[in-house]
N, C-alpha and C positions, 0 to 999 in steps of 0.2 A: 870663132865668129858667135856673137851673140845673135837669136833669132828675138821675133817679138813675143812669140809667147815661150815661156820657157816648164809650165806647170797648165795641165788640161782639165779643169776641175769635170769639162763636160764632153764625158767618151763616152761612144756607145756600139753597141753592135748588131749589126743586122744578119739573118738566115740567109744564109744561101749566097751571101756577097765575098768572091774567092780576092777582094783586094784592100787596099787602104786607101781611104779616102778623105783628105784635110782641105779644112778652108785655106787656099791659097793664099793667103797674106800672111799664114805662119812662117813660109821660108821667104827668104830671099828672089827677087826676079830673075836673077842668073840662075835658079837650079832648075826652074822651070822649062818647056817646049811646047808646043801643040800636040795636042792629038783629039782626035774626036771618039768619045765613047760615050753609050748611052745604056742607061741603068733604068730599072723598075723597082720603086719600093713595095712594102709589104702590103701598104695599102692600094697600090694599081696605078699608080702615078709614075710620071716616068721623067725624067731629067737628063740633062746632056753634060758630059763633060769635056774640056775641053783643054785641059793641062794635065801633063805628067812630068814629074822629078824626075831625075838624075837619082840615081841608086843613092840612097841617104840613111844615117843611121836613126833610130829611133829607140830611146829608153823610155822602155816600160816600166820597171823596175831599178832602184839602183844595184848597179852592177849586170844591169841586163839590156842586151841592146843588140836589136836586129837590124839588117841593114834588108830597106825595099824600095821599089819604086812605089811613088804613090800618085793619087791622081787628084789633080786640084781643083776646088768648088767651094762655092758658098751656099753651106749647107745651114737653113736656120736652124739656129741654136744647138749646132752642133761645131766643137774644130775639130775632133778627129772619130771616122767610124772603120773600127775594125770589123772584117768580117770572121764567121764564125771558122769558116773554113782557116783562117790564118791562124786565128785563134787557137782552134784544134791542134794545129802543125808545129805548135812552139813548145822545144824540151824543156823539163823542169818546171814547167807550170800544172797549178793543180785547180782543179774548178772548186768550188766553195757556196754552201748558200747565200754569203754574202760580197762574193766576187771571184777575181783573181787569183791566186795566191802565190808567190815566189819565196822560199824559204820565210822570213821573218815578215813578210812585206803583203798586204791587201790592196787590193785595187779593186773597190766597189764599182 
């Protein structure tokens, strides 16, 4: 099944967020169900998420895929937001000044 977005150029990490939030339009409507979760941003603003996905596979690097439930939201200027807690829990990923690295692949 092909999704609307296959490569995201707009990726961001947020301190303390132990979850993954993505634009709800990236996955088909059949992947989402209703939920209610409130988040607070680092600048003190809050927003509510009303969708959660079925367990979904996300490819972060070539041949590196994680399975996770993601929250759906229309965050401005962001396609996907990976919490630092999630990023630190990933195995075989190293941190570099220019981004995350897996084998020879760099994610700025």
